[in-house]
SERO-4910 file (N, C-alpha, C, O; in steps of 0.05 Angstrom, whole numbers):
BEGIN
 pado doro    nc1    nc2    nc3   cac1   cac2   cac3    cc1    cc2    cc3    oc1    oc2    oc3
  Met    A   -195   2079    966   -170   2104    946   -194   2133    946   -190   2154    958
  Arg    A   -222   2122    924   -233   2146    921   -248   2168    942   -253   2192    943
  Arg    A   -254   2144    960   -257   2177    983   -237   2190    996   -239   2213   1003
  Met    A   -206   2169   1002   -182   2189   1014   -182   2216    989   -183   2240    995
  Phe    A   -181   2206    958   -180   2233    940   -198   2264    936   -191   2287    931
  Val    A   -222   2249    941   -241   2260    948   -233   2290    973   -231   2315    973
  Met    A   -231   2266    993   -231   2280   1024   -203   2305   1020   -204   2327   1030
  Ala    A   -178   2296   1004   -169   2308    993   -168   2336    989   -156   2356    997
  Val    A   -190   2326    965   -209   2356    943   -204   2379    970   -191   2398    977
  Val    A   -230   2355    981   -258   2378   1005   -222   2402   1011   -213   2424   1004
  Leu    A   -215   2378   1031   -185   2397   1051   -178   2424   1031   -182   2447   1035
  Ala    A   -167   2414   1013   -143   2430   1008   -156   2457    989   -144   2477    981
  Gly    A   -188   2449    987   -215   2475    982   -220   2491   1018   -231   2512   1023
  Leu    A   -214   2481   1028   -220   2493   1057   -187   2496   1068   -184   2497   1093
  Ala    A   -174   2497   1059   -161   2499   1069   -148   2541   1047   -137   2558   1061
  Met    A   -154   2546   1018   -158   2558   1007   -174   2572   1021   -162   2591   1030
  Ala    A   -202   2572   1028   -216   2583   1033   -210   2595   1082   -223   2611   1094
  Ser    A   -187   2577   1091   -187   2578   1111   -179   2597   1132   -185   2606   1154
  Gly    A   -145   2597   1097   -123   2618   1112   -111   2600   1130   -105   2577   1127
  Pro    A   -107   2617   1151    -90   2603   1173    -96   2572   1178    -80   2554   1175
  Ala    A   -125   2567   1185   -141   2540   1198   -105   2518   1185    -95   2500   1199
  Phe    A    -96   2525   1167    -76   2498   1154    -46   2519   1150    -33   2511   1131
  Ala    A    -37   2538   1162    -12   2541   1167     -5   2556   1147     15   2552   1134
  Gln    A    -26   2578   1141    -28   2599   1120    -16   2622   1131    -37   2633   1127
  Ser    A     -5   2635   1139      8   2669   1153    -18   2688   1146    -27   2701   1164
  Ala    A    -33   2691   1115    -48   2713   1116    -69   2693   1108    -66   2669   1105
  Pro    A    -98   2712   1106   -115   2698   1096   -113   2709   1060   -113   2732   1053
  Thr    A   -111   2690   1045   -121   2693   1009   -144   2700   1002   -164   2688   1010
  Ala    A   -145   2733    973   -173   2724    966   -177   2690    956   -166   2669    950
  Lys    A   -204   2704    958   -230   2681    957   -234   2676    933   -257   2684    927
  Ala    A   -214   2658    902   -239   2652    870   -251   2659    886   -249   2660    910
  Ala    A   -269   2667    864   -302   2669    860   -320   2640    859   -302   2623    855
  Pro    A   -346   2627    860   -362   2615    865   -359   2602    829   -354   2612    807
  Arg    A   -362   2588    835   -363   2565    798   -376   2549    798   -367   2528    808
  Gly    A   -406   2547    788   -428   2525    787   -452   2539    796   -447   2558    811
  Glu    A   -476   2534    792   -501   2540    801   -496   2538    826   -479   2522    835
  Ser    A   -509   2552    840   -514   2558    865   -542   2542    871   -556   2540    851
  Ile    A   -554   2530    897   -572   2523    891   -593   2524    912   -610   2507    921
  Asp    A   -584   2562    920   -597   2574    938   -616   2598    909   -639   2607    911
  Gly    A   -603   2601    893   -616   2611    866   -597   2652    873   -601   2675    865
  Gly    A   -578   2638    890   -566   2669    895   -534   2656    890   -527   2634    881
  Pro    A   -515   2686    903   -476   2678    893   -467   2670    925   -482   2676    944
  Ala    A   -444   2657    928   -439   2647    958   -439   2673    975   -435   2696    967
  Pro    A   -444   2666    996   -443   2695   1017   -422   2700   1017   -405   2683   1013
  Ala    A   -413   2735   1023   -392   2741   1035   -373   2736   1047   -360   2755   1038
  Thr    A   -358   2725   1062   -335   2708   1080   -335   2733   1099   -316   2748   1100
  Pro    A   -355   2737   1114   -345   2755   1148   -312   2747   1156   -295   2731   1147
  Ala    A   -312   2772   1182   -287   2762   1197   -300   2745   1207   -324   2743   1208
  Ala    A   -284   2731   1216   -294   2715   1242   -301   2715   1259   -281   2725   1270
  Ala    A   -323   2711   1284   -323   2726   1305   -341   2695   1317   -340   2673   1307
  Ala    A   -353   2700   1335   -361   2682   1355   -398   2670   1342   -408   2689   1332
  Ala    A   -416   2647   1341   -439   2646   1330   -459   2660   1327   -476   2646   1338
  Pro    A   -468   2678   1320   -485   2706   1318   -513   2690   1326   -518   2666   1327
  Ala    A   -528   2711   1330   -551   2701   1351   -574   2696   1320   -572   2713   1302
  Thr    A   -596   2666   1315   -595   2659   1291   -638   2640   1307   -644   2624   1324
  Ala    A   -649   2653   1291   -678   2646   1303   -681   2620   1305   -669   2614   1284
  Ala    A   -686   2603   1312   -697   2574   1297   -710   2563   1276   -733   2565   1268
  Val    A   -690   2551   1270   -702   2539   1234   -717   2516   1236   -725   2507   1214
  Ile    A   -722   2505   1254   -742   2480   1244   -770   2482   1243   -778   2488   1265
  Lys    A   -787   2480   1228   -809   2484   1218   -814   2454   1195   -801   2446   1176
  Lys    A   -833   2444   1206   -831   2410   1193   -850   2404   1176   -873   2401   1185
  Asp    A   -846   2403   1157   -867   2388   1146   -902   2364   1152   -906   2353   1174
  Lys    A   -917   2362   1133   -933   2336   1141   -922   2317   1162   -926   2308   1184
  Asp    A   -901   2314   1137   -885   2296   1146   -875   2277   1171   -876   2253   1175
  Gly    A   -863   2303   1185   -845   2304   1204   -812   2315   1193   -792   2315   1207
  Thr    A   -816   2328   1156   -786   2317   1141   -779   2358   1160   -796   2372   1171
  Val    A   -748   2363   1156   -747   2388   1167   -739   2399   1139   -729   2383   1124
  Asn    A   -742   2412   1134   -734   2431   1101   -705   2435   1110   -703   2456   1122
  Ala    A   -688   2425   1109   -656   2448   1115   -639   2444   1085   -631   2425   1072
  Asp    A   -638   2479   1085   -636   2486   1052   -608   2490   1054   -601   2482   1076
  Phe    A   -581   2504   1036   -565   2513   1051   -565   2542   1051   -545   2556   1054
  Glu    A   -582   2549   1049   -586   2580   1056   -583   2594   1087   -574   2614   1099
  Thr    A   -596   2565   1093   -592   2570   1129   -567   2548   1136   -554   2555   1155
  Leu    A   -559   2525   1124   -535   2509   1130   -517   2537   1128   -509   2547   1149
  Ala    A   -512   2549   1107   -484   2564   1120   -489   2594   1116   -478   2610   1100
  Ser    A   -508   2597   1133   -513   2622   1141   -500   2649   1155   -506   2673   1159
  Tyr    A   -471   2622   1163   -453   2634   1182   -424   2622   1179   -416   2603   1166
  Thr    A   -410   2639   1195   -375   2641   1179   -377   2626   1202   -394   2631   1219
  Phe    A   -348   2596   1203   -347   2579   1216   -315   2572   1206   -307   2557   1188
  Ala    A   -296   2593   1228   -273   2600   1234   -259   2572   1236   -252   2570   1259
  Val    A   -250   2548   1223   -228   2531   1220   -215   2529   1238   -194   2527   1224
  Pro    A   -205   2525   1265   -189   2528   1284   -159   2516   1274   -153   2494   1266
  Asp    A   -141   2546   1277   -110   2539   1264    -87   2514   1284    -62   2514   1287
  Met    A   -104   2500   1293    -83   2471   1307   -107   2461   1302   -129   2470   1297
  Thr    A    -93   2428   1308   -111   2415   1314   -134   2405   1343   -130   2410   1367
  Val    A   -151   2394   1333   -174   2389   1355   -168   2361   1372   -177   2339   1366
  Ser    A   -149   2368   1397   -133   2353   1399   -149   2342   1426   -135   2324   1436
  Asn    A   -181   2349   1445   -195   2325   1450   -223   2343   1463   -215   2365   1471
  His    A   -245   2341   1466   -269   2343   1477   -279   2384   1470   -296   2396   1457
  Val    A   -252   2391   1490   -256   2404   1495   -261   2416   1473   -281   2420   1458
  Ser    A   -225   2427   1474   -223   2444   1440   -235   2440   1423   -228   2455   1405
  Val    A   -271   2414   1411   -275   2416   1389   -308   2426   1411   -327   2427   1396
  Ala    A   -310   2428   1420   -336   2435   1437   -328   2480   1436   -343   2497   1425
  Gln    A   -307   2485   1448   -304   2500   1434   -305   2516   1412   -314   2538   1408
  Ala    A   -292   2493   1395   -297   2519   1356   -328   2507   1347   -340   2514   1327
  Glu    A   -336   2492   1362   -363   2476   1365   -389   2509   1374   -411   2513   1365
  Lys    A   -378   2520   1386   -393   2543   1395   -401   2566   1375   -416   2585   1380
  Gln    A   -391   2562   1357   -390   2582   1332   -411   2577   1320   -420   2598   1311
  Ile    A   -425   2556   1314   -458   2551   1304   -476   2554   1328   -480   2547   1351
  Pro    A   -488   2571   1302   -507   2583   1317   -525   2552   1336   -521   2527   1335
  Ala    A   -544   2570   1351   -560   2552   1370   -581   2546   1352   -589   2523   1353
  Gly    A   -595   2568   1332   -617   2562   1312   -613   2526   1301   -625   2506   1310
  Ile    A   -591   2528   1280   -577   2506   1272   -572   2478   1288   -577   2454   1283
  Lys    A   -562   2493   1307   -548   2464   1326   -585   2442   1336   -585   2417   1340
  Gln    A   -608   2459   1338   -629   2459   1344   -629   2429   1314   -627   2405   1321
  Leu    A   -631   2433   1296   -628   2405   1265   -622   2387   1278   -638   2369   1279
  Asp    A   -597   2385   1292   -584   2359   1309   -602   2328   1323   -608   2323   1346
  Gly    A   -607   2308   1293   -625   2296   1305   -644   2291   1295   -657   2272   1302
  Gln    A   -650   2305   1278   -688   2313   1257   -675   2297   1240   -655   2283   1237
  Thr    A   -701   2306   1227   -712   2279   1195   -706   2307   1193   -713   2327   1206
  Val    A   -686   2302   1167   -682   2338   1150   -690   2318   1111   -695   2296   1103
  Arg    A   -684   2345   1102   -691   2340   1063   -664   2357   1059   -666   2380   1067
  Ile    A   -645   2350   1050   -641   2368   1034   -630   2371   1004   -630   2351    990
  Arg    A   -619   2399    992   -631   2393    963   -597   2410    948   -591   2434    945
  Gly    A   -580   2381    942   -549   2394    936   -536   2390    914   -552   2397    896
  Phe    A   -514   2382    904   -509   2375    886   -491   2351    898   -480   2352    920
  Met    A   -488   2323    875   -481   2294    884   -445   2306    889   -435   2327    881
  Met    A   -436   2291    900   -413   2288    894   -397   2270    910   -388   2274    932
  Pro    A   -395   2238    891   -390   2216    910   -351   2208    916   -329   2211    906
  Ile    A   -370   2192    949   -337   2198    952   -328   2163    953   -305   2157    950
  Lys    A   -354   2140    959   -360   2125    957   -364   2099    948   -377   2089    967
  Glu    A   -361   2078    927   -370   2070    911   -373   2031    912   -354   2019    902
  Val    A   -396   2016    923   -394   1996    921   -406   1980    891   -424   1990    878
  Gln    A   -395   1958    884   -415   1950    866   -425   1969    848   -446   1963    837
  Gly    A   -414   1991    842   -418   2015    818   -457   2033    837   -476   2043    825
  Lys    A   -455   2030    857   -469   2035    870   -449   2065    895   -426   2072    899
  Thr    A   -473   2071    904   -459   2100    912   -467   2095    948   -488   2093    959
  Thr    A   -456   2095    951   -453   2099    989   -440   2115   1003   -439   2112   1027
  Glu    A   -428   2133    992   -422   2154   1004   -422   2177    989   -418   2176    965
  Phe    A   -428   2201   1001   -424   2225    978   -420   2252    995   -430   2252   1017
  Leu    A   -406   2274    987   -414   2301    999   -442   2303    987   -449   2289    968
  Ile    A   -463   2325   1002   -487   2341    982   -487   2373    977   -507   2384    984
  Thr    A   -466   2389    967   -460   2411    964   -487   2430    940   -503   2427    922
  Arg    A   -475   2451    960   -491   2471    956   -487   2480    924   -507   2490    915
  Ser    A   -468   2479    907   -462   2491    885   -450   2457    873   -437   2437    879
  Gln    A   -466   2471    850   -454   2434    827   -417   2451    815   -411   2473    805
  Pro    A   -402   2426    824   -370   2421    818   -374   2424    791   -392   2412    780
  Ser    A   -354   2444    776   -352   2437    750   -331   2430    737   -326   2430    713
  Cys    A   -313   2421    763   -288   2389    752   -286   2382    777   -300   2387    797
  Cys    A   -262   2366    773   -256   2340    807   -249   2352    827   -249   2344    850
  Phe    A   -238   2379    813   -208   2393    831   -235   2420    849   -230   2431    871
  Ser    A   -260   2424    834   -272   2440    859   -303   2435    862   -316   2416    854
  Gly    A   -312   2459    875   -346   2445    888   -334   2461    910   -317   2479    908
  Ala    A   -345   2451    935   -358   2468    956   -323   2478    981   -310   2459    989
  Thr    A   -311   2508    990   -303   2497    996   -309   2521   1025   -290   2528   1038
  Glu    A   -330   2528   1029   -335   2535   1058   -344   2498   1075   -352   2479   1062
  Ile    A   -341   2499   1091   -335   2487   1127   -372   2481   1119   -381   2459   1117
  Thr    A   -392   2513   1115   -415   2506   1120   -427   2485   1103   -441   2468   1113
  Glu    A   -418   2485   1062   -432   2489   1038   -431   2457   1031   -443   2445   1014
  Phe    A   -417   2448   1046   -441   2409   1053   -436   2396   1061   -413   2396   1069
  Val    A   -450   2379   1067   -462   2347   1084   -450   2317   1071   -456   2308   1049
  Thr    A   -437   2309   1086   -431   2277   1079   -462   2265   1086   -480   2270   1102
  Val    A   -458   2247   1065   -485   2229   1066   -467   2206   1065   -446   2205   1052
  Lys    A   -477   2190   1078   -475   2159   1089   -492   2135   1079   -498   2120   1097
  Val    A   -503   2128   1052   -535   2122   1045   -535   2080   1058   -524   2058   1060
  Ala    A   -564   2100   1064   -562   2056   1080   -575   2039   1062   -595   2044   1048
  Gly    A   -558   2011   1065   -574   1991   1042   -553   1995   1031   -532   2006   1039
  Lys    A   -562   1981   1000   -536   1971    982   -521   2009    969   -498   2012    961
  Gly    A   -539   2030    970   -525   2052    959   -543   2065    952   -562   2069    968
  Cys    A   -544   2076    928   -562   2098    912   -550   2105    869   -537   2126    862
  Asp    A   -553   2098    862   -551   2115    831   -528   2135    828   -529   2156    842
  Thr    A   -518   2133    819   -493   2162    824   -500   2188    800   -492   2189    777
  Met    A   -517   2206    814   -520   2232    801   -514   2254    790   -531   2271    785
  Met    A   -503   2255    788   -481   2277    785   -484   2305    766   -471   2326    769
  Asp    A   -507   2301    746   -504   2314    725   -531   2345    734   -528   2366    723
  Asp    A   -552   2341    753   -576   2346    768   -570   2349    799   -555   2337    814
  Ala    A   -588   2371    804   -587   2377    845   -609   2355    846   -626   2354    829
  Ile    A   -606   2334    874   -621   2320    885   -633   2332    911   -633   2356    917
  Ser    A   -640   2316    921   -653   2311    951   -638   2288    970   -633   2265    961
  Val    A   -635   2294    986   -640   2276   1005   -643   2271   1033   -627   2285   1047
  Val    A   -661   2253   1049   -673   2260   1054   -660   2239   1085   -651   2218   1076
  Gly    A   -657   2240   1112   -647   2233   1135   -633   2238   1165   -633   2261   1175
  Lys    A   -626   2223   1175   -618   2248   1202   -599   2251   1202   -580   2236   1200
  Leu    A   -604   2284   1206   -578   2308   1202   -561   2300   1225   -570   2290   1245
  His    A   -543   2305   1223   -520   2302   1259   -506   2328   1250   -493   2335   1231
  Val    A   -513   2337   1273   -501   2376   1277   -474   2376   1287   -481   2372   1311
  Gly    A   -441   2377   1289   -426   2368   1306   -399   2381   1281   -398   2396   1261
  Ala    A   -383   2368   1296   -355   2370   1284   -346   2346   1275   -354   2326   1286
  Val    A   -328   2345   1254   -317   2323   1238   -281   2323   1249   -266   2343   1248
  Thr    A   -276   2299   1258   -239   2305   1259   -240   2277   1221   -253   2258   1211
  Asp    A   -210   2299   1216   -196   2280   1209   -164   2281   1211   -154   2290   1190
  Ser    A   -146   2273   1232   -129   2266   1241   -126   2292   1252   -116   2311   1240
  Gly    A   -139   2294   1281   -136   2325   1294   -162   2346   1278   -182   2356   1288
  Phe    A   -152   2347   1254   -171   2370   1237   -203   2369   1238   -215   2348   1235
  Ile    A   -221   2399   1243   -235   2392   1234   -244   2397   1202   -235   2412   1184
  Val    A   -260   2380   1203   -264   2376   1167   -294   2381   1154   -300   2386   1131
  Gly    A   -310   2377   1180   -331   2376   1175   -353   2382   1191   -345   2378   1214
  Leu    A   -389   2392   1190   -398   2399   1211   -421   2388   1214   -434   2385   1234
  Tyr    A   -426   2376   1179   -450   2365   1176   -450   2338   1166   -435   2334   1147
  Gln    A   -462   2323   1172   -468   2295   1171   -494   2274   1160   -487   2257   1176
  Leu    A   -507   2267   1153   -539   2251   1151   -530   2223   1148   -511   2212   1136
  Asp    A   -544   2217   1157   -556   2178   1155   -573   2182   1129   -597   2186   1134
  Gly    A   -565   2183   1098   -596   2179   1085   -615   2160   1076   -613   2141   1060
  Asp    A   -628   2166   1085   -656   2148   1073   -658   2140   1047   -655   2117   1038
  Lys    A   -664   2167   1032   -674   2163   1007   -675   2183    996   -690   2203    999
  Val    A   -652   2177    978   -653   2196    949   -665   2205    937   -683   2190    930
  Ile    A   -666   2234    925   -689   2238    908   -674   2251    890   -660   2270    896
  Ala    A   -677   2238    858   -672   2248    830   -693   2275    832   -716   2276    840
  Ser    A   -673   2298    820   -681   2323    806   -713   2327    789   -726   2347    785
  Asp    A   -717   2303    783   -747   2302    769   -766   2297    778   -786   2307    769
  Asn    A   -767   2277    804   -792   2260    819   -790   2283    835   -805   2285    855
***
């Protein structure tokens, strides 16, 4: 039930940000972002939809082989959500052409992402699935409105403590590509979370 509610909130945010992607006839003015931006700056302005920009390779591994995949990189481009359902692999692949090649190189890499937790699923008091977002939600109806500004995380094992007050870091295997629900693209990034690290660690 909580998962359906959170995904509904995310879809509503995407609807406001994407305009025609959810049957709106014209783009609407984007509300000013609320909360703290994880990379220290304001949310990037949304330019007109375009093909995937040329992005330099972003893979820079630490000594332990982990890539720091910050939201400054993950949200460095505009992804125009299709204005219709993506009913087959061809239409999904067409939409995915908007993802820059440099970001596609992160697919399958072990990464570290820092952001804010928005729980989706809890089991016996532990969070087993959550969104890690670029900006801290100021209430249950706010949060990431750009599809590039959040990552869906599934935590290994019994889950982790819920930590919504401060920024956290998550380490795990990143998957880059369109995530669909009922035929609509609802995400671009998924992470198999191996480790969740509190801000003071």
